[in-house]
C-alpha positions as CSV (number, residue, x, y, z in Angstrom):
1,M,14.2,1.1,27.7
2,T,14.4,3.9,30.3
3,I,14.1,7.4,28.9
4,K,16.2,10.1,30.5
5,F,14.5,13.5,30.5
6,D,17.8,15.3,30.2
7,S,18.6,13.5,27.0
8,L,15.5,14.8,25.2
9,E,15.3,17.7,22.8
10,V,12.5,19.5,21.2
11,G,12.2,18.4,17.6
12,Q,13.6,15.0,18.3
13,E,11.7,12.2,16.4
14,I,10.5,9.5,18.7
15,G,9.1,7.0,16.2
16,K,7.2,6.2,13.0
17,L,4.6,3.6,12.3
18,E,2.6,2.5,9.3
19,F,-0.9,1.0,9.7
20,L,-2.7,-0.8,6.8
21,L,-6.4,-0.3,7.3
22,T,-8.6,-2.7,5.4
23,R,-12.3,-3.2,5.2
24,D,-11.7,-6.2,7.5
25,S,-10.0,-3.8,10.0
26,L,-13.2,-1.7,9.9
27,V,-15.5,-4.6,10.5
28,R,-13.3,-5.7,13.5
29,Y,-13.3,-2.2,14.9
30,A,-17.0,-1.8,14.5
31,G,-17.5,-5.0,16.5
32,A,-15.2,-3.9,19.2
33,S,-16.5,-0.4,19.5
34,G,-20.2,-0.9,18.7
35,D,-20.0,1.7,15.9
36,F,-21.9,0.1,13.1
37,N,-22.6,3.3,11.1
38,S,-22.8,1.9,7.5
39,I,-20.5,4.6,6.1
40,H,-17.8,2.4,7.5
41,Y,-18.6,-0.6,5.4
42,R,-21.1,0.2,2.6
43,D,-19.9,2.1,-0.5
44,D,-23.5,2.8,-1.6
45,V,-24.4,4.5,1.8
46,A,-21.1,6.5,1.8
47,A,-21.8,7.7,-1.7
48,S,-25.5,8.6,-0.8
49,V,-24.3,11.0,1.8
50,G,-21.6,12.6,-0.4
51,L,-18.6,10.8,0.9
52,P,-15.8,9.7,-1.4
53,G,-16.0,6.1,-0.2
54,V,-16.1,4.0,2.9
55,L,-14.3,5.8,5.8
56,A,-12.2,4.5,8.6
57,H,-13.7,5.3,12.0
58,G,-12.3,8.5,13.5
59,M,-11.6,6.8,16.8
60,L,-9.7,4.0,15.0
61,T,-7.5,6.6,13.3
62,M,-7.0,8.5,16.6
63,G,-6.2,5.3,18.5
64,A,-3.7,4.1,15.8
65,A,-1.9,7.5,15.9
66,V,-1.3,7.5,19.6
67,Q,0.4,4.2,19.4
68,V,3.7,5.9,18.3
69,A,3.8,7.7,21.7
70,V,2.8,4.6,23.6
71,N,5.5,2.6,22.0
72,W,8.1,5.3,22.8
73,I,7.1,5.8,26.4
74,G,6.5,2.1,27.0
75,D,3.4,2.4,29.1
76,S,0.0,3.7,28.0
77,G,-0.6,4.8,31.6
78,R,2.0,7.5,31.1
79,I,-0.2,9.2,28.5
80,L,-1.6,12.1,30.5
81,D,-3.5,13.9,27.8
82,Y,-4.3,13.2,24.1
83,Q,-6.2,15.4,21.7
84,V,-6.6,15.6,17.9
85,R,-8.5,17.6,15.4
86,F,-9.9,15.5,12.5
87,T,-8.9,17.3,9.2
88,K,-9.6,14.7,6.4
89,P,-11.3,11.4,6.3
90,V,-9.4,8.2,5.8
91,V,-10.9,6.5,2.7
92,V,-10.5,2.8,2.8
93,D,-10.3,1.2,-0.7
94,P,-12.1,-2.1,-1.0
95,V,-9.1,-3.8,-2.5
96,D,-6.0,-1.9,-1.4
97,G,-7.2,-0.5,1.9
98,A,-5.5,2.6,3.2
99,V,-2.0,3.2,4.7
100,L,-1.9,5.5,7.6
101,V,1.6,6.8,8.3
102,V,2.2,8.3,11.8
103,T,5.3,10.1,12.9
104,G,6.0,11.5,16.4
105,K,8.3,14.3,17.5
106,I,8.9,16.0,20.8
107,G,7.1,19.3,20.6
108,A,7.7,20.7,24.1
109,L,9.4,19.7,27.3
110,D,8.5,20.7,30.8
111,A,11.2,20.0,33.3
112,E,9.1,21.1,36.3
113,T,6.5,18.3,35.6
114,S,8.8,15.9,33.9
115,T,6.5,15.7,30.9
116,A,6.9,15.9,27.1
117,R,4.4,17.0,24.5
118,I,4.5,14.6,21.6
119,D,3.3,16.1,18.3
120,L,1.9,13.4,16.0
121,S,1.7,13.7,12.2
122,A,-0.9,11.3,10.6
123,V,-0.9,11.1,6.8
124,C,-2.9,9.0,4.4
125,A,-2.6,9.2,0.6
126,D,-0.4,12.3,1.1
127,L,-3.0,14.1,3.1
128,A,-2.8,15.1,6.8
129,V,-5.8,13.4,8.3
130,L,-5.3,14.6,11.9
131,G,-4.4,18.2,12.9
132,K,-2.9,19.3,16.2
133,A,-2.6,15.7,17.3
134,Q,-0.7,16.0,20.6
135,A,-0.1,13.6,23.5
136,V,1.4,14.7,26.8
137,V,3.4,12.0,28.4
138,R,5.0,11.6,31.8
139,I,8.7,10.7,31.5
C-alpha cells in the first residue's frame, strides 16, 4: 500500500492493535532483552517493593505501541523519531495476562519534510499507560 501525503488529514485514525501480554510474554522478552529484573516475573518481589503485581517491561510496552505506526507506514526504517512518557505500569495477571490496546492517529503533518507525527494511545485496564507517545514517520 502506498500512502499519498495529500490524502492525509490531522485526526485521521491509522490503525488499532490489541496485544495480549502474558507471563510467558514477559519471560520471552526478558530472554531477548537481557532484562531479568524479578519484578517482571515474581509476585513476591513485586509486592515487596510496593508494586501492585508483576509488571510488563516498559520497553516491551513501548515496542508494542509503535507497531501501529510501523504497520501503517509499512517499513520500520521510516520511523524517524519515537518517544513516550510512561504514565502507569502494565500489571500482568498470572492467569489472564493484560490486554494492551493501542490506537494511532495523525497528530500533525509537515508538507515541507513529507513527514507525519503519529499520536499513539496505549491503554490497559482502562488506564493510559503511555503519555505523549509520538512517532514521526517519513511518508
